[in-house]
C-alpha positions as CSV (number, residue, x, y, z in Angstrom):
1,X,-21.2,-21.5,25.0
2,X,-18.4,-23.4,23.3
3,X,-17.7,-27.0,24.1
4,X,-14.1,-28.2,24.0
5,X,-12.5,-31.6,23.4
6,X,-8.9,-32.5,22.6
7,X,-7.4,-34.5,19.7
8,X,-4.1,-34.4,17.8
9,X,-2.7,-33.7,14.3
10,X,0.4,-35.5,13.1
11,X,3.6,-33.9,11.9
12,X,5.8,-36.9,11.1
13,X,5.5,-39.1,14.2
14,X,4.9,-36.1,16.4
15,X,1.3,-35.7,17.7
16,X,0.5,-32.1,18.1
17,X,-2.4,-31.1,20.3
18,X,-5.6,-29.8,18.7
19,X,-8.4,-28.1,20.5
20,X,-11.8,-29.0,18.9
21,X,-14.2,-26.2,19.6
22,X,-17.9,-26.7,18.9
23,X,-20.5,-23.9,19.0
24,X,-24.2,-24.0,18.4
25,X,-25.6,-20.5,17.5
26,X,-28.8,-19.0,16.1
27,X,-29.1,-18.7,12.4
28,X,-29.8,-20.8,9.3
29,X,-29.1,-24.5,10.0
30,X,-25.6,-25.5,8.8
31,X,-22.6,-27.5,9.7
32,X,-19.2,-25.9,9.1
33,X,-15.7,-27.2,9.9
34,X,-12.9,-24.6,9.9
35,X,-9.2,-24.7,10.9
36,X,-7.5,-25.9,7.7
37,X,-9.2,-29.3,7.3
38,X,-8.5,-31.6,4.4
39,X,-11.2,-33.4,2.4
40,X,-11.4,-36.3,4.8
41,X,-12.0,-34.0,7.7
42,X,-14.6,-32.0,5.8
43,X,-16.4,-35.3,5.1
44,X,-16.7,-35.9,8.8
45,X,-20.0,-33.9,8.8
46,X,-21.9,-36.7,7.1
47,X,-20.3,-39.5,9.1
48,X,-21.0,-37.7,12.4
49,X,-24.5,-36.9,11.3
50,X,-25.3,-40.5,10.4
51,X,-23.6,-41.9,13.6
52,X,-25.6,-39.7,15.8
53,X,-28.8,-40.6,13.9
54,X,-28.0,-44.3,14.5
55,X,-28.2,-43.6,18.3
56,X,-31.5,-41.7,17.9
57,X,-29.9,-38.2,18.2
58,X,-30.8,-35.5,15.6
59,X,-28.7,-32.4,15.0
60,X,-30.4,-29.3,16.3
61,X,-31.8,-26.8,13.8
62,X,-29.0,-24.3,14.5
63,X,-25.8,-23.1,13.0
64,X,-23.0,-25.6,14.0
65,X,-19.4,-24.3,13.8
66,X,-16.5,-26.6,14.5
67,X,-13.1,-24.9,14.9
68,X,-9.9,-27.0,14.9
69,X,-7.4,-24.9,16.7
70,X,-4.6,-23.9,16.0
71,X,-6.1,-22.9,12.7
72,X,-2.8,-22.6,10.8
73,X,-1.9,-26.3,11.4
74,X,-3.0,-28.6,8.6
75,X,-5.5,-31.3,9.7
76,X,-5.5,-34.5,7.8
77,X,-7.3,-37.9,8.3
78,X,-10.5,-39.4,9.4
79,X,-9.6,-39.6,13.1
80,X,-11.2,-36.2,13.7
81,X,-14.7,-37.9,13.4
82,X,-14.8,-39.0,17.1
83,X,-13.7,-35.8,18.7
84,X,-16.1,-33.8,16.6
85,X,-19.0,-36.1,17.5
86,X,-18.1,-35.9,21.2
87,X,-17.7,-32.1,21.1
88,X,-21.0,-31.8,19.3
89,X,-22.8,-33.9,22.0
90,X,-21.2,-31.8,24.7
91,X,-22.5,-28.7,23.0
92,X,-26.0,-30.3,22.9
93,X,-25.6,-31.0,26.7
94,X,-25.7,-34.8,26.1
95,X,-22.3,-35.0,27.8
96,X,-20.8,-32.9,30.6
97,X,-18.7,-30.2,29.1
98,X,-16.1,-30.2,31.9
99,X,-15.6,-33.9,31.6
100,X,-15.4,-33.7,27.8
101,X,-12.6,-31.2,28.1
102,X,-10.5,-33.8,29.9
103,X,-10.6,-36.2,27.0
104,X,-8.3,-36.7,24.0
105,X,-10.1,-38.6,21.4
106,X,-9.4,-40.0,17.9
107,X,-11.3,-42.5,15.8
108,X,-13.2,-42.9,12.6
109,X,-17.0,-43.2,12.8
110,X,-19.0,-45.7,10.6
111,X,-22.5,-44.7,9.6
112,X,-23.9,-47.1,12.2
113,X,-21.9,-45.5,15.0
114,X,-19.0,-48.1,15.2
115,X,-15.6,-46.7,15.9
116,X,-13.0,-47.8,13.4
117,X,-9.2,-48.1,13.7
118,X,-7.1,-45.1,12.6
119,X,-3.3,-44.5,12.3
120,X,-1.3,-42.8,15.0
121,X,-2.9,-44.1,18.2
122,X,0.4,-44.8,20.0
123,X,1.8,-41.2,19.4
124,X,-1.6,-39.8,20.5
125,X,-1.5,-41.9,23.6
126,X,1.9,-40.5,24.5
127,X,0.6,-37.0,23.9
128,X,-2.4,-37.7,26.2
129,X,-0.1,-39.0,28.9
130,X,2.1,-35.9,28.7
131,X,-1.0,-33.7,29.0
132,X,-2.6,-35.8,31.7
133,X,-5.8,-36.5,29.7
134,X,-7.9,-39.6,29.2
135,X,-7.5,-41.2,25.8
136,X,-10.5,-42.3,23.8
137,X,-9.7,-44.6,20.9
138,X,-11.1,-47.6,18.9
139,X,-11.5,-50.8,20.9
140,X,-9.1,-52.8,18.6
141,X,-6.3,-50.3,19.3
142,X,-6.5,-50.3,23.1
143,X,-3.5,-52.6,23.4
144,X,-1.5,-50.3,21.3
145,X,-2.4,-47.3,23.4
146,X,-1.6,-49.1,26.7
147,X,2.1,-49.0,25.7
148,X,2.1,-45.3,26.6
149,X,2.4,-46.2,30.3
150,X,0.2,-45.2,33.2
151,X,-2.7,-43.7,31.2
152,X,-6.5,-43.8,31.5
153,X,-7.8,-45.3,28.3
154,X,-11.4,-45.7,27.0
155,X,-11.2,-48.2,24.1
156,X,-14.8,-48.3,22.9
157,X,-16.2,-50.5,20.0
158,X,-18.9,-48.0,19.2
159,X,-20.2,-44.5,20.0
160,X,-23.2,-45.8,22.1
161,X,-21.0,-47.9,24.4
162,X,-18.7,-44.9,24.9
163,X,-21.6,-42.6,25.8
164,X,-23.0,-45.2,28.2
165,X,-19.6,-45.4,30.0
166,X,-19.3,-41.6,30.2
167,X,-22.9,-41.5,31.6
168,X,-22.0,-44.2,34.2
169,X,-24.4,-46.9,32.9
170,X,-21.7,-49.2,31.5
171,X,-18.1,-49.8,32.4
172,X,-15.2,-50.1,29.9
173,X,-12.3,-52.1,31.2
174,X,-8.7,-50.7,31.0
175,X,-7.0,-52.4,28.0
176,X,-3.7,-54.3,28.4
177,X,-0.6,-53.7,26.4
178,X,-0.5,-56.2,23.5
179,X,2.6,-58.1,22.3
180,X,2.5,-59.6,18.8
181,X,2.7,-63.3,18.5
182,X,5.8,-63.6,16.3
183,X,4.5,-66.9,14.9
184,X,6.8,-69.0,12.8
185,X,10.6,-69.0,12.5
186,X,12.8,-66.8,10.4
187,X,14.9,-68.3,7.5
188,X,18.0,-69.9,8.9
189,X,21.6,-69.6,7.8
190,X,21.8,-73.4,7.9
191,X,20.0,-73.4,4.5
192,X,22.9,-71.8,2.8
193,X,25.7,-74.1,1.5
194,X,29.1,-72.6,0.8
195,X,29.5,-68.8,0.7
196,X,31.6,-68.8,3.8
197,X,33.1,-65.3,3.1
198,X,29.6,-63.9,2.5
199,X,28.4,-65.4,5.8
200,X,31.4,-63.8,7.6
201,X,30.5,-60.4,6.1
202,X,26.9,-60.9,7.2
203,X,28.0,-61.6,10.7
204,X,30.2,-58.5,10.8
205,X,27.4,-56.4,9.4
206,X,25.0,-57.7,12.1
207,X,27.5,-57.3,14.9
208,X,28.3,-53.6,14.2
209,X,25.2,-52.4,12.3
210,X,27.2,-51.9,9.1
211,X,25.9,-51.4,5.6
212,X,26.6,-54.2,3.2
213,X,26.8,-54.6,-0.6
214,X,26.8,-58.0,-2.2
215,X,27.9,-58.4,-5.8
216,X,27.5,-61.7,-7.7
217,X,26.0,-63.5,-10.6
218,X,22.3,-64.6,-10.6
219,X,21.5,-67.5,-8.3
220,X,24.6,-67.1,-6.1
221,X,22.5,-66.6,-3.0
222,X,22.5,-62.9,-2.4
223,X,18.8,-62.6,-1.6
224,X,19.0,-65.7,0.5
225,X,21.8,-64.2,2.6
226,X,20.0,-60.9,3.0
227,X,16.7,-62.6,4.1
228,X,18.6,-64.4,6.8
229,X,20.1,-61.3,8.4
230,X,17.1,-60.7,10.7
231,X,17.6,-64.2,12.2
232,X,20.9,-63.2,13.6
233,X,20.0,-59.7,14.8
234,X,19.2,-59.2,18.5
235,X,15.5,-58.4,19.3
236,X,14.5,-54.8,19.9
237,X,14.7,-53.6,23.4
238,X,11.8,-51.7,25.0
239,X,12.9,-48.2,23.8
240,X,13.6,-49.4,20.3
241,X,10.4,-51.3,20.0
242,X,8.5,-48.1,21.1
243,X,10.3,-46.0,18.5
244,X,9.6,-48.5,15.7
245,X,6.0,-49.0,16.7
246,X,5.4,-45.2,16.7
247,X,6.4,-45.2,13.0
248,X,4.3,-48.2,12.2
249,X,1.4,-46.7,14.1
250,X,1.5,-43.4,12.1
251,X,1.7,-45.6,8.9
252,X,-1.3,-47.7,10.1
253,X,0.7,-50.9,10.0
254,X,0.4,-52.1,13.6
255,X,-1.4,-55.5,13.5
256,X,-4.3,-55.4,16.0
257,X,-2.5,-52.8,18.1
258,X,0.2,-55.3,19.2
259,X,3.9,-54.4,19.3
260,X,6.6,-56.7,17.9
261,X,10.1,-57.1,19.3
262,X,11.3,-58.4,15.9
263,X,13.5,-56.0,13.9
264,X,11.8,-54.6,10.7
265,X,12.9,-56.0,7.3
266,X,11.8,-54.0,4.3
267,X,12.5,-55.1,0.7
268,X,10.9,-52.6,-1.7
269,X,10.8,-53.4,-5.4
270,X,13.2,-51.4,-7.7
271,X,10.3,-49.6,-9.3
272,X,9.6,-47.8,-6.0
273,X,9.3,-44.0,-6.3
274,X,11.3,-41.5,-4.2
275,X,8.3,-40.7,-1.9
276,X,7.7,-44.4,-1.4
277,X,11.3,-44.9,-0.4
278,X,12.1,-41.8,1.5
279,X,8.6,-40.6,2.6
280,X,6.3,-37.7,1.6
281,X,3.6,-37.6,-1.0
282,X,0.5,-35.4,-1.1
283,X,-0.2,-36.5,2.4
284,X,3.1,-37.0,4.0
285,X,3.7,-40.6,5.1
286,X,6.7,-42.6,6.3
287,X,8.7,-44.2,3.5
288,X,10.5,-47.5,3.4
289,X,13.6,-46.2,5.0
290,X,11.6,-45.0,8.1
291,X,9.6,-48.3,8.2
292,X,13.0,-50.0,8.3
293,X,14.1,-47.9,11.4
294,X,16.2,-50.0,13.7
295,X,16.1,-52.8,11.2
296,X,17.1,-53.7,7.7
297,X,16.4,-52.1,4.3
298,X,17.2,-54.6,1.5
299,X,17.5,-53.2,-2.0
300,X,17.8,-56.0,-4.5
301,X,19.0,-55.3,-8.0
302,X,20.4,-52.0,-6.8
303,X,21.4,-50.5,-10.2
304,X,17.8,-50.9,-11.4
305,X,16.5,-48.3,-8.9
306,X,16.2,-44.8,-10.4
307,X,19.3,-42.8,-10.0
308,X,17.5,-39.9,-8.2
309,X,15.8,-42.4,-5.8
310,X,19.2,-43.9,-4.8
311,X,20.8,-40.5,-4.4
312,X,18.0,-39.5,-1.9
313,X,19.4,-42.2,0.5
314,X,22.7,-40.4,1.0
315,X,21.6,-38.0,3.7
316,X,19.4,-40.4,5.7
317,X,22.3,-42.9,5.8
318,X,24.5,-40.3,7.4
319,X,22.0,-38.6,9.7
320,X,19.5,-41.4,10.6
321,X,16.7,-39.1,9.6
322,X,14.4,-38.6,6.6
323,X,13.5,-34.9,6.1
324,X,10.5,-34.2,3.9
325,X,10.2,-30.5,2.9
326,X,7.1,-29.2,1.1
327,X,5.6,-25.8,0.6
328,X,3.0,-26.5,3.3
329,X,4.9,-28.9,5.6
330,X,8.3,-29.8,6.9
331,X,8.3,-33.3,8.4
332,X,11.1,-35.4,9.9
333,X,10.9,-39.2,10.3
334,X,13.5,-41.4,12.1
335,X,15.4,-43.5,9.6
336,X,18.3,-45.3,11.4
337,X,18.3,-48.3,9.1
338,X,20.9,-50.9,8.1
339,X,21.3,-50.9,4.3
340,X,21.8,-54.3,2.6
341,X,22.0,-54.2,-1.2
342,X,22.6,-56.8,-3.8
343,X,23.5,-56.4,-7.5
344,X,24.8,-58.4,-10.5
345,X,28.4,-57.5,-11.7
346,X,27.0,-56.5,-15.1
347,X,23.7,-56.4,-16.9
348,X,23.9,-60.0,-18.1
349,X,25.2,-61.1,-14.7
350,X,27.9,-63.5,-16.0
351,X,31.0,-61.3,-16.1
352,X,33.3,-64.0,-14.7
353,X,32.1,-66.8,-17.0
354,X,33.5,-66.4,-20.5
355,X,31.0,-68.9,-21.9
356,X,28.0,-66.9,-20.7
357,X,29.3,-63.3,-20.6
358,X,28.1,-60.9,-23.3
359,X,30.3,-59.5,-26.0
360,X,30.7,-56.1,-24.3
361,X,32.5,-57.5,-21.2
362,X,34.3,-56.1,-19.3
363,X,33.1,-52.6,-20.4
364,X,29.5,-53.5,-19.7
365,X,30.4,-54.2,-16.0
366,X,32.0,-50.7,-15.6
367,X,28.9,-49.1,-17.2
368,X,26.5,-51.1,-15.1
369,X,28.2,-50.6,-11.8
370,X,28.7,-46.9,-12.5
371,X,25.0,-46.5,-12.1
372,X,25.8,-46.5,-8.4
373,X,27.4,-43.1,-7.7
374,X,30.7,-42.8,-5.9
375,X,29.2,-40.9,-2.9
376,X,26.6,-43.7,-2.3
377,X,29.2,-46.4,-2.9
378,X,31.4,-44.7,-0.3
379,X,28.7,-44.9,2.3
380,X,28.6,-48.7,2.3
381,X,30.9,-50.2,4.8
382,X,31.3,-53.8,3.5
383,X,31.6,-54.8,-0.1
384,X,31.6,-58.6,-0.8
385,X,31.8,-60.6,-3.9
386,X,29.4,-63.6,-3.9
387,X,30.6,-66.1,-6.5
388,X,28.4,-68.8,-8.1
389,X,27.9,-71.8,-5.9
390,X,29.7,-74.9,-7.2
391,X,28.0,-78.3,-7.7
392,X,30.4,-79.7,-5.0
393,X,29.0,-77.2,-2.4
394,X,25.4,-78.0,-3.3
395,X,26.0,-81.6,-2.7
396,X,27.3,-81.0,0.8
397,X,25.1,-81.7,3.9
398,X,23.6,-78.7,5.7
399,X,26.3,-76.8,7.7
400,X,26.5,-77.5,11.4
401,X,26.3,-73.8,12.4
402,X,23.0,-72.0,11.9
403,X,21.5,-68.7,12.8
404,X,21.1,-69.5,16.5
405,X,24.9,-70.0,17.0
406,X,25.7,-66.8,15.0
407,X,23.1,-64.8,16.8
408,X,24.7,-65.6,20.1
409,X,28.0,-64.2,18.9
410,X,26.3,-61.2,17.5
411,X,24.5,-60.5,20.8
412,X,27.8,-60.8,22.7
413,X,29.5,-58.4,20.4
414,X,26.7,-55.8,20.6
415,X,26.8,-56.2,24.4
416,X,30.4,-55.2,24.3
417,X,29.6,-52.1,22.3
418,X,26.7,-51.0,24.4
419,X,28.8,-51.4,27.6
420,X,31.6,-49.3,26.1
421,X,29.2,-46.5,25.2
422,X,27.5,-46.6,28.6
423,X,30.9,-46.4,30.3
424,X,31.6,-43.3,28.2
425,X,28.3,-41.7,29.3
426,X,26.7,-42.0,25.9
427,X,23.1,-43.4,25.9
428,X,22.0,-42.7,22.3
429,X,24.6,-44.9,20.6
430,X,24.2,-48.7,20.3
431,X,26.6,-49.9,17.6
432,X,30.0,-49.0,16.1
433,X,28.3,-48.0,12.8
434,X,26.8,-45.0,14.7
435,X,30.1,-43.7,16.2
436,X,31.5,-40.6,14.6
437,X,34.0,-37.8,15.2
438,X,35.8,-37.7,18.6
439,X,33.9,-40.8,19.8
440,X,35.3,-42.9,16.9
441,X,38.8,-41.6,17.5
442,X,38.5,-42.6,21.1
443,X,37.3,-46.2,20.5
444,X,38.9,-47.2,17.2
445,X,42.4,-45.6,16.9
446,X,44.6,-48.6,15.7
447,X,48.0,-49.5,17.0
448,X,51.2,-48.3,15.2
449,X,51.2,-51.2,12.7
450,X,47.6,-50.8,12.0
451,X,48.0,-47.0,11.4
452,X,50.9,-47.7,9.0
453,X,48.8,-50.2,7.0
454,X,45.8,-47.9,6.9
455,X,47.8,-44.9,5.8
456,X,49.3,-47.0,3.0
457,X,45.8,-48.2,1.9
458,X,44.5,-44.6,1.8
459,X,47.1,-43.7,-0.7
460,X,46.8,-46.8,-2.9
461,X,43.1,-47.1,-2.8
462,X,42.4,-43.4,-2.9
463,X,40.0,-43.5,0.0
464,X,38.0,-40.5,1.0
465,X,37.8,-39.3,4.6
466,X,34.4,-41.0,4.9
467,X,35.9,-44.3,3.6
468,X,38.7,-44.0,6.2
469,X,36.2,-43.6,9.0
470,X,34.1,-46.5,7.8
471,X,37.1,-48.8,7.8
472,X,37.8,-47.8,11.4
473,X,34.3,-48.6,12.4
474,X,34.5,-52.1,10.8
475,X,37.9,-52.7,12.3
476,X,36.5,-51.8,15.7
477,X,33.7,-54.3,15.2
478,X,36.2,-57.0,14.2
479,X,38.2,-56.3,17.4
480,X,35.0,-56.6,19.5
481,X,34.2,-59.9,17.8
482,X,37.7,-61.1,18.9
483,X,37.1,-59.6,22.4
484,X,40.2,-57.4,21.8
485,X,40.7,-54.1,23.6
486,X,42.7,-52.5,20.8
487,X,42.3,-52.4,17.0
488,X,45.3,-54.2,15.5
489,X,46.9,-54.6,12.1
490,X,44.9,-57.8,11.4
491,X,41.6,-56.0,12.1
492,X,42.6,-53.2,9.7
493,X,43.6,-55.7,7.1
494,X,40.4,-57.6,7.2
495,X,38.3,-54.4,7.1
496,X,40.3,-53.3,4.0
497,X,39.5,-56.6,2.4
498,X,35.8,-55.8,2.4
499,X,36.4,-52.4,0.8
500,X,36.2,-52.2,-3.0
501,X,37.4,-49.3,-5.2
502,X,34.5,-47.4,-6.6
503,X,33.7,-48.4,-10.2
504,X,34.4,-44.8,-11.5
505,X,37.9,-45.1,-10.1
506,X,38.6,-48.7,-11.2
507,X,38.3,-47.7,-14.8
508,X,41.1,-45.1,-14.5
């Protein structure tokens, strides 16, 4: 007879059911795993053999065949160790076969029988809940699995404890959902002296979820401003925290199985490759843009990133998804991130200072900024110049307004947007930056004076249709910050003030 036990294989953050079938048959002793396993799954034979030997169980002198069904779905990772071991013990009549068929297991086995943590427990728990199965997972990840809802969970530290529970001689308690201790405070806006326009742009970006580009000389505070954006963003709600945690779970980044309500902030180095930023690789994994889902992706020294890497961001910025296509796989990861970028005006960084600027100015600035393509430049809502901080500003006392005060205004503005979308019967939009098409026309059509100004700006600034819509989104956010029902001329004017002409056009 064939023993069955359930597990999952991951395609993006989706956990696809896998039926682990174990058969003992007459013939020369052997241990074969079939069903398109990768090298890590193939090595499970030795880990399973040693873990069973640590409990005093020896493999029978028979032909052992393990089939991972469906056979055409690639199987990757070490989490297949535990279901293979449990299926093998069910085939050996150590465990009841009917009870084993009601389990969904994942975990890596150590040689001494301990069950080690593996990526993807949260998506697997959601799959087990949908299939009405009992989840078996490592003990340290029980709190992560508990976020899947009303689900029976066996979080065992080792294989022997798990077997004793299944035999009824020991009881494993139901784990409780874990919440990460945020620990420490985020950098505060009160640390920044001067740069009032940049702070205003940062508040607008946080209020509407808009992309932001800061251009200024070295030491002007661009990185400081970006690092303080998370301190004014509202915390994740329950649905957002679950979505973010599923990505972190697949990437193996959940700390102790606990979930955080703090928005992600990712800041990759400019040497990052395209798979590291977008996702993919030999074994597809989420990239930085997916790890920044519902949070902030900060790209410092933007022109120093490889051109092809930056161009790969264009589609995810528009769609909120990262699609990785390979010959053997087609994987989609969520990537609804807020892009914040910083760059110098030119390679030397001192374009506006005649005493420090290089001899090629201003041509060097056009060449340097042209490394950012027009289409990518067009996808950034807010462009702000961040000038050098003067000695007079540095000598001032810390500003009275810090992140806490700005965060309250941001939360109030976002509440207005969410209430508007709910009243329209739209549940999947949260911020103005996500509105598009007919929805944007309904919420952001300016008054007559605003339309006249916007039409004039389109002609003079040679704005694209995308630039036109992004100005409307920013203007709608400015109106929400003023608690105004309609988008007026003043909101359009301020939105236009944060819009630069692309470097390729400025040289014409």
